N, C-alpha and C positions, 0 to 999 in steps of 0.2 A: 478573547476574540482577535483574529488576525485581520486587519483591513489593509488592502493593497490598493493603491490609487493606480489606474492604468493611465499612464501618461505617453507611452511610446507611441507611434502612431496610434410665389404659391400660385397659382394660376391654373388656367384650363389645361386639359392635356393637349400636347402638340400632336400632330398626325404623325404616322408612320412615314410619310412622305418627307416630312421635315427632318426626322432623325436620320434617314437615309441620306438626305442631302447634305446635313452636317457631316456624316461620315465622309461623303465624296470631297467635301471641301478640305477636311483634315487630310486627306491622302493627296489632293492637289496641291495643298500648301507644303506637305512633305516633299513632293516631288519638285515643287518651286524651289524649295531650300537647298535641296541638293543641287539643283540645276545652278542656283547662284554660286554654291560651293565649288562646282566643276569649273565655272567660268573664272572665278577667283584662283583657282589653282593654276589654270594656264596663263593667267597675267601676272599673278603675284608669286608663283610658286605653290608647291604641293601643300595641301590641306589635308592633314591626317583624319583617319576615322574617329581616332579618340576625341578630336576636337568638336566633330559634330554628333557622335554617338549613335547615328543612324545613317543607313545607306539604303535607298531604294533600288531595287534591281530585279527587273522582269517580274514584277507583281510581288515580289518578296521583300520584305523589310529586314535588313541586317542591323544587328544592335552590338555594342560593345561598352562595357564599363564595369562597375564595381557594384555587386549586389549588396543591398543595404537592408531589405525588409522581406521576409517571407511569412506567409501563413496559408495553411490549406495548399491550394494549387497556385496562390497568387505570389507573384514576384516582382519587386520593385528595383530598378536599376535606374539612378537619377539620370544618367547621360540618355537613356531612352526616353526623352522628354515628351510628355503628353500620353504615355502608355502605361497600362498596368499589364503586365506579362503573365500570361495564364500557361503553366506547365502541366498539362494533362498526361497523368501516368507517372510511374515511379522513375527515379534516376537510375544509372546502372549500379550505383551502389549508394547506400544512404539516403536521407531524405533531403528535402529542399533546402532546409535549414544549414546544411552543409556548405551552402553555397556563400552564407553571408560573409562579408568583407573579403571575397575572393574575386578576382578579376576573371570575368566571363565574356564570352562573345557567342553569338548564334544569329539564327534566322527565323522569322516568324511571318505569319499570315495575318493580313488585315481584311476586315469586313466592314462595310458601311453600316451593318445592322448594330455594329459594337463598335462605335468610333473610338473608344478609349482603351479598347483591347487589342493586345497582339497576342496571338496564339503561337508559341514557341514550337518550331518544328524539330530543331538541333540547338544544344547548347554543348559549348566546349568551355573547359576551365583551364587557366593558366597555372603551371606549377611553379616549383621554387627555382628552378633552372630557366625559366622562360619558355618551355615548351607548352603546346596545347594538347588536350585530350579530350575525347567525346565523353560527355557524362550523361546526356539525354538525346534520345531520338524518339519523336512522337509517333505511337503506333495505335493509339486510341482516339476515338471521336471525341472532340470536346464536348464538355457538357458545362453550361453556364446558368444552372438552375438559380443560383442565387445573386446573379449579376443583377444590378440596378442601375440603369442609365439616367440621363436627364428626363427623358420622356417619361419614365415610371414615377420619377420624383415629383414631377409638377403635379401629380394627383394627391399628393399629400398635404393637408391642410396644417398650417403653423399654429400652435396652441401655446401660449406665453403665460396666460393668468389662470393658474391652477391652485386649488386651496383643498385641504384635506376634509373640510367641512362643506364642500360644494361639489360633489359628485356629478352634478350636471355639466360640469366642465368638460367631461370626457365621455360620459355615458351617452351612447347612441351614435357615437363617432367611431369609424372603424381604422381607418390610416390617418395618422398624424405625425407632424414632427416636432419635437421638443428639443430645448436646449438645455444641458446639463453636464454632468461629471460622471463618468464611468467609474464604478468601484466594484472590486472584488471582495467578498466577505465570506471567508470560510467556504470557497470554492462556487459561491453563488454570486451572480452579478446584480447591480441594482444602479439605476441612473438618479444622481441626487440632483434636484432641481432647485433653483435659487429665485429670489424676487429681483426687483429692480435695486434694492439697496444691498444685494449679496447676502441676504440671510437665507439659510436653508429653509424651505417651505415643505419639502416633501421628497418621498422616493417613489420610483417606479420599480416594481419587481420585474427582473429579466427571467422570462421562462426559456428563452432560447436567444441566440445572437449568431448569426450567420458568420462563415469564413469572411465573406466579403467585407462585412462590418468591421469584424476583428483586424483584418488586414488593414483597412483605412485607418484605424485607431492608432496602429502601430506606424503607418506610413506618415502620419500627421504627428509625429512624436513631440514636436516642439510645443505642441498645444495640450491643453487639459480638458478644455470643454469643447463640445461639439454639438451640432444638430443630429438628433438620432430620429432615423424614419422608422416608426414602430407601428405594430398592428395592436390595436387595443384589446384586451382580453376582460377578464373578470375583475370585477370591483372588490377590493379588500373590505372586509365586513367592518361596520362602523365602531364595534368594539375593540377592534385592533387598530383601525385607521386614526382614531382619535389620539391613541397614546403613540403608536409607532411612526405616525405620519406617512406609512406605506399607503400609496393612493390605488393602484391596481397594477395587474399583471400585463406584460407585453412581450411580444416577439420583436427584436431588433433586427432590421434588415439592411440598414446602412447607416454610417455614420461620416459626416463631412463638416466643413466650415460654414455652409450655407445650405 
């Protein structure tokens, strides 16, 4: 059996108004930061875009940096602080993973409805001799069907005390978040959960995991354990549960540090 550890990357619901307000605050902060940079440039000399990583211009946010993580349509550029970049549609050649460790620059659209998302409209890549060439131009409407923001995550109940012989700990619940370690076993995923003394107490069998969740596991690559936001499905039969410690099936929608 081949086991591969994946180590590469509560409260009431907030209103939609709050979510939009937070998005507007993020944009305002970006504009403020860029304004401060502009003032500093005039007083102390030019500040390069590479230092800031972001430039707000006529409703479009420009970014530049090195691509570090990709999964599905999601792209992580550390210099574009606070944003996950969405690339909707194919590149001119190759897939998104070909941009990893390449220096890129581009433009993206921001929406208060998705305050952590920057939808790429164009991307250029720097070649070996320092020239830039276009590798992506947005022609498709963006689809964010697996995106999960703070508003949606607030509706997930934290469950920390699970046991194979106490199925009442999860049955009757629908959306929960649990802390554990994601493992891949012969092409299938499971979440290994632990108790306060770090002893393994059970597994959650993953029926599906969204691209957004897998992207975050890769993005947070310095960590091994995450909070997984899952939809609870069928309980494993007792005859299997008592020996395998497999508790129930679930769909994973998001993974994060809190």
